[in-house]
N, C-alpha and C positions, 0 to 999 in steps of 0.2 A: 547356645549362647545363652549368658546371663544378662541380664538387665539388673542394676541395682544401684545403690546411692555411692556417690564419690566417698573416695577418703583422702587423707590429707598424702598418701602416697601414689593416688593419681594425678595428682595436679601436673605433673608434668609430661604424663602421658597426654592428658586431655589437653594443652596445651600444643603439642605435636599436633594431636589429631584434629585441631581446629587449625590449625595451620595449614596442612596439607590438604585438608576440602575444599581451602578457599584461594589455595596458591594459584589455580591458574583459573580463578572464578573473573568472566568478562570485565564485570564493573568493581572487584574487591578491592576495599584498600588497606586490607592486611591489618586490620583492627579489631579483629572478632575476638583473637587470644586477649587482647589489652579488656574489652568489653566483659567478658567472664571475670577474669582478674577483678575487675572494678567492682563487679558485681560481689564477687565472694569476699572481697576487703572491707565492702560496703555491709555486709550481712544480708544481704540482699538477694542471694542464691536461695529462693525458698525450697527448689526442688533441683538438683544437679546428677542427672544419674549417667553411667557409662553402661556400654553394652561389650562385653568382653567375650572373647570368642579365644578357648585354651590358652587361658591366662594375659592374655593381650587386651589392652581397651582398644577399641575401632571404631564405637562411635561417644558420643554422647551429646545432651540435650541439656539446656536450663530454661528455669521456669524464676520469672521475677515480678514483685509487686506491681502493680502499677496507680495510679490516679484517675480519678475518674473526676468531673467538676461536681456535678450533683451530690458531692459526699459519700457513694457507694463504696462500700466497704470489702477485703477478701475478694479483690479483682488481680489477675495478674495476665503477666505477658509470655510467651512462647518464644524463645531462642536465645541466642543461635542453637541451631542444632547442626552437628558436622557428623562426617560416617569419613573415614579413610579411603581415598578413591578406589582400589582394588576392593572394597568390600560396599560398595554403592550399587544401586539397583538389586539389592536380595530383600529388602523389608527391615533391615535393621533400624532407618530413622524411624520407619513406621512403628516399630515395635518400641520405642522409645519414647514418641510422642503420647502413643498409647497408656502406657505405662504412667507418664509424667500425668495427662489428666486424669486417670483414677486416683492415683496420688492426691492432687488440687482436690479433688473432689471428697476424700477421705477427710482431708485437713478443715474442711467445713470452706470452701473456697464457693463462691459465688458465680464463677465465670472466668473464662479466657480470650484473650483478643493476640490476634499476632497481624503480620504483614507479609502477605503470600497470595499464590494461586489461588482462587477459587476452584479451578477443577480438579486440584489435589488435595485440598483442605476440608472440602465440603465433605468430601470422604469419612472424614472424623467427626462432622457434626457441626464443623462451622459456618456460616452465615454470614453475607453484608446485612449488618443491623444498622437501620435507618438512624435511630437514637443515636448511634454512638459515632463518633468521629474523633480523626485523630489528624489535627490540623497539620498541612505539609505533607500528607500521603494521599492520593488517590484514593477516593472513598471505594470504589470497587475491589481495593487489594485490602483493603483492611475487614478484616473477619473477627467475629467473634463468637463463644460458643456459650450462652447463658446455661448453668445449671439447674437452674428451675424455673417458675414460669414469669420470676421477678427478673425484668430488665433493666439495667442502668442506662441512664440518660447523661449526655453529654460528650464533654473531650477530653480524650483520654491522654494520659502522658506518661511514659516509659521512664524507668529508674534513669537518672541522668550519666548512669556507669554507659549506657549503650553512646555517651559520646566521647567516651575513652579512647585515647589512641597515644603512642610512644611519644608522640612532641609536643602536643599541648594538653591543655586541662580540659574538663568539661564546660561547658557554659559559652556564652560569649556567640558570635556569630558563624566561626567556626565550627563551634560545638556544635548549634542547631544543625549546620549541615551534615554533621558527622552521622549525627541522629538519624536524619532523615536517610541517607544513603546507606547505612548500617541495615537500618529497619528494610530496606529496601531488597534487601540483599540476604538477610536472615535465613531463612530455609531454603535458598538455593532455588528463588523462585522469579527471576529478573530477565529483564529484556536480553537478547544477547548481543546488542551494541551500544555500548554508551558513549559520550562523547564530552568532555569537560569542555567549554569554549566561552570566552570573554565577550560580554556584552555592554551595552553602555552603562556608564557611572550610574550610582544608584538603582541599577535594577537588578545587581546582585548576580549570580551566577547561571548558566542556561545547561542542563542537560538533554539531551537528544538522545532518544533510547533507537533508532531508527525504525520505529512503527509511525511515523507521522506525529509524534507526541513531545510537547516539548514542555519542560519544567521549567518556571522560574523562580530561582530561591533568592528569597526577601528575610533580612532578619529575623523575622516575626512570622513568615508565612510562605506557603509556597503555591503558588497558581497553577495547576495543570491545562493546560490545554492540549486537546486530544481530537483529533479527526477520527479515530478506528482504537479499538482496544492492540496494547501491544499482544504478544505472542510468546508468554513466557516457558523456559524450559526447564527439562530433568528434576525429577525428584530426590532427595538423598536415599 
């Protein structure tokens, strides 16, 4: 297996890999390929790596800049990460992530953040950092890896490309919901059962993950009410 930077000739293959990886995802909204394209079009793909086996692109990972309210620079977000279904559970996703983190450090990066399963990402050095929050995402699944002893403080905002989809532009109420939902499934660390349902006007939308957890989505924030942690599944 070769892990290398993407080239223009890889773009179609990356799209196909991303679509295939998320096609049967229980809460996938099938916008992951649009997120990658939006990041690329905005020159916000700081690192875009592919995994290649015998000339075939079988995996991809993206890293893009994030904004932190304290003004800290050179922090990045991990995701989406995708591996073709028939090549999953073979360490390809891990290889992509490790190489991407190594390249971020070489570029002078100060740290990386993601939304994902702590049980999986702690193996790379990610942890829950109380000084960093991402409004709208439960703190227990928002993880960070400082690359030095200085830790940023404040709210983290991912690039607006994460709200991209095929039918509506980034921003607005729908855009905010799309960002949150996309982040919750970025790395394949999502509850096994999700359900969108209507709740009273002005309350936004309700997302129930089948594990006694309800997320109330509002235009500017998300309130998470949970009686126990969900049980995330599978790694790429």
